[in-house]
C-alpha positions in Angstrom: 16.4 -37.8 13.2 12.8 -38.0 12.2 12.1 -41.3 10.4 8.7 -42.1 8.8 7.7 -45.5 7.5 4.7 -45.6 5.1 3.2 -49.1 5.3 0.0 -51.1 5.2 1.0 -52.8 8.4 2.1 -50.2 11.0 1.4 -52.8 13.8 4.4 -54.8 12.6 6.7 -52.0 13.9 5.5 -52.2 17.5 7.9 -55.1 18.1 10.7 -53.2 16.4 10.2 -50.2 18.7 10.9 -52.4 21.7 14.5 -53.1 20.6 17.0 -51.6 23.0 18.9 -49.4 20.5 15.6 -48.2 19.0 14.3 -47.3 22.5 17.6 -45.6 23.2 17.4 -43.6 20.0 13.8 -42.5 20.8 14.8 -41.5 24.3 17.5 -39.3 22.8 14.8 -37.5 20.8 14.9 -39.4 17.5 11.4 -40.2 16.1 10.2 -43.4 14.4 6.6 -43.0 13.0 4.4 -45.2 10.9 1.9 -43.9 8.3 -0.8 -46.3 7.1 -1.6 -45.8 3.4 -5.2 -47.0 4.0 -5.9 -44.1 6.4 -5.9 -41.5 3.6 -6.7 -43.5 0.4 -9.0 -41.7 -2.0 -10.5 -45.1 -3.0 -13.5 -46.7 -1.4 -13.3 -49.6 1.0 -9.7 -48.9 1.9 -8.4 -50.0 -1.5 -4.8 -49.1 -2.2 -3.9 -51.2 -5.2 -5.0 -52.1 -8.7 -4.3 -54.5 -11.6 -1.3 -53.8 -13.8 -1.7 -52.3 -17.2 -0.6 -54.8 -19.8 -1.9 -57.7 -17.8 -0.1 -60.1 -15.5 -0.5 -61.6 -12.1 -0.6 -59.6 -8.9 -1.7 -56.1 -7.9 0.3 -52.8 -7.9 0.3 -50.0 -5.2 -1.3 -47.0 -6.8 0.4 -43.6 -7.3 -2.6 -41.6 -6.2 -2.8 -43.6 -2.9 0.8 -42.9 -2.1 0.5 -39.2 -3.0 -2.6 -38.8 -0.7 -0.7 -40.4 2.2 2.4 -38.2 1.7 0.3 -35.0 1.3 -1.6 -35.8 4.5 1.6 -36.4 6.4 3.7 -33.5 5.1 1.1 -31.0 3.8 2.9 -30.5 0.5 3.2 -31.9 -3.0 5.5 -35.0 -2.9 7.4 -33.4 -5.8 8.4 -30.5 -3.5 9.0 -32.8 -0.5 11.9 -34.7 -2.3 13.8 -31.4 -2.6 14.1 -31.2 1.2 13.8 -34.7 2.5 15.3 -38.1 1.6 12.4 -40.3 0.4 13.3 -44.0 -0.2 11.4 -46.7 -1.9 12.3 -50.2 -0.8 12.5 -52.4 -3.9 14.7 -55.4 -5.0 16.0 -53.4 -8.0 17.3 -50.5 -6.0 20.8 -49.6 -4.9 22.3 -52.3 -2.6 22.3 -51.4 1.0 25.9 -51.4 2.5 27.7 -49.7 5.3 28.7 -46.6 3.4 25.1 -46.0 2.4 24.0 -46.6 6.0 26.5 -43.9 7.1 25.1 -41.6 4.4 21.5 -42.1 5.6 22.4 -41.8 9.3 23.7 -38.3 8.6 20.3 -37.2 7.4 17.9 -35.3 9.7 14.8 -36.6 8.0 14.1 -39.9 6.2 11.0 -41.4 4.7 10.8 -45.1 3.8 8.0 -46.2 1.4 7.1 -49.9 1.8 5.6 -51.6 -1.3 3.3 -54.6 -1.3 1.9 -57.1 -3.8 3.7 -56.6 -7.1 5.3 -53.4 -5.8 5.0 -49.7 -6.7 3.5 -48.0 -9.7 6.8 -46.9 -11.3 5.7 -43.2 -11.2 6.1 -43.3 -7.4 9.7 -44.4 -7.9 10.4 -41.9 -10.7 8.7 -38.8 -9.3 8.2 -39.1 -5.5 11.4 -40.8 -4.3 15.0 -39.6 -4.1 16.4 -43.1 -3.7 15.5 -46.8 -4.4 17.2 -49.2 -2.0 17.4 -53.0 -1.9 18.5 -55.1 1.1 19.5 -58.0 -1.2 18.9 -59.6 -4.5 15.8 -61.5 -3.5 12.1 -60.8 -3.2 10.0 -60.4 0.0 6.2 -60.3 0.3 6.5 -56.6 1.1 8.8 -53.7 2.1 8.2 -53.8 5.8 11.0 -56.2 6.7 13.3 -54.3 4.4 12.3 -51.0 6.1 13.1 -52.6 9.5 16.6 -53.6 8.2 17.3 -50.1 6.9 15.9 -48.4 10.1 17.8 -50.8 12.4 21.1 -50.2 10.5 20.6 -46.4 10.5 19.3 -46.0 14.1 22.2 -48.0 15.6 24.6 -45.5 14.0 23.2 -42.6 15.9 25.3 -41.4 18.8 24.1 -43.0 22.1 21.8 -45.6 20.5 24.0 -48.5 21.4 24.8 -47.2 24.8 28.6 -47.2 24.3 30.4 -44.7 22.1 32.7 -47.3 20.6 30.1 -50.0 19.9 29.6 -49.1 16.2 33.1 -47.9 15.5 34.9 -51.2 14.9 32.5 -53.6 13.3 31.9 -55.4 10.0 32.4 -53.2 6.9 33.4 -50.1 9.0 36.2 -47.8 7.9 38.1 -48.9 11.0 38.3 -52.3 9.5 39.0 -51.1 5.9 35.5 -52.2 4.9 36.2 -55.9 5.8 34.1 -58.2 7.9 34.6 -58.1 11.6 37.3 -60.3 13.2 36.3 -63.4 15.3 35.4 -63.0 19.0 36.0 -65.3 21.9 35.1 -65.2 25.6 35.4 -67.5 28.7 36.2 -70.3 29.1 39.6 -70.0 27.5 39.5 -73.7 26.7 36.5 -75.8 26.0 36.5 -79.4 24.7 40.1 -78.9 23.7 39.3 -75.8 21.7 41.7 -73.0 22.8 41.2 -69.3 22.4 44.1 -67.9 20.3 47.0 -67.1 22.6 47.4 -63.6 21.3 44.0 -62.6 22.8 45.2 -63.8 26.3 48.6 -62.0 26.0 47.4 -58.5 27.2 49.5 -56.9 24.4 47.0 -54.5 23.0 48.8 -53.5 19.9 49.5 -57.1 18.9 45.8 -57.9 19.5 44.8 -54.9 17.3 47.1 -56.1 14.5 45.8 -59.7 14.8 42.2 -58.6 14.6 42.9 -56.5 11.5 44.7 -59.4 9.9 41.7 -61.7 10.6 39.3 -59.2 9.1 41.5 -58.9 6.0 41.6 -62.7 5.7 37.8 -62.9 6.0 37.4 -60.3 3.2 39.9 -62.2 1.0 38.0 -65.5 1.6 34.7 -63.9 0.9 36.0 -62.4 -2.4 37.6 -65.7 -3.4 34.3 -67.5 -2.6 32.3 -65.1 -4.7 34.7 -65.5 -7.6 34.5 -69.3 -7.4 30.7 -69.2 -7.3 30.8 -67.0 -10.4 33.1 -69.4 -12.2 30.9 -72.4 -11.3 27.9 -70.6 -12.6 29.5 -69.7 -15.9 30.6 -73.3 -16.4 27.1 -74.6 -15.9 25.2 -71.9 -17.7 
C-alpha cells in the first residue's frame, strides 16, 4: 500500500512511524508519506487558509492550496486523481469509521488522507477532490492529524505481516469472526489474585468450550452496549 497524508504538521507523524506495526508494514514494502500543504502553496508567506465567505469565526483551508499540493504530489488534476485513487477527507460530518470500512480501505493499493485545520475545508475540496469523507467520531478535534493517525493505524495493522502473527487481527473486536461484536475478556497469570478467580473454563484446556464461551461473552457485550445506547437515547428524549 502507498498511503499519503496531506497535513500542515508532518513532524507529528514521526512518532507514529516508530510504532511496531507501522515499522513492520514499512519493512514489508508499504509506504507512509507526509505532504506539507505549505511547501507548494501559491500564496505568499506560506498562507494556506482564509476567512469564510458569509462571515463567522475561524479560518478555512483553501481549495487552491490543496489543489497545488495534490498536483505537485501526483502530477495530475485532482479531478482525474480521484478516478484511480481513494482520496479521503477527515471531517466530523463524514461516514463513521468502523471495522468493515477499515477492511475496505485496507484492500486498496493507494490511499490519500487530507487533514483539515482551523474551521476545516473549503467544501469544494470535499465535493470535487475527495472520493470519501470519513469521521472517527461525533466530536471535533483541532485538526485532522489525529484522525489520520487513527485511520492509518487501523488500516496498516490489517495488512498481512504488520502485527507479526497471522492470527493477531483475525479474532478481535468487531471482526467477522466475532460477528461484529466487541472482543471477549482476556485473562492471564496469576489464575487467582486477591480472591478474583479466572473463569474455570479458560483453565480447562477444552478448546471448543473456550471458543464457545468467548463467543458468548462477545455477544453479551454487544447486547449490553446496544441496551446502554438505547437507554441513553431514552434518557435524552425524556429530558429534551
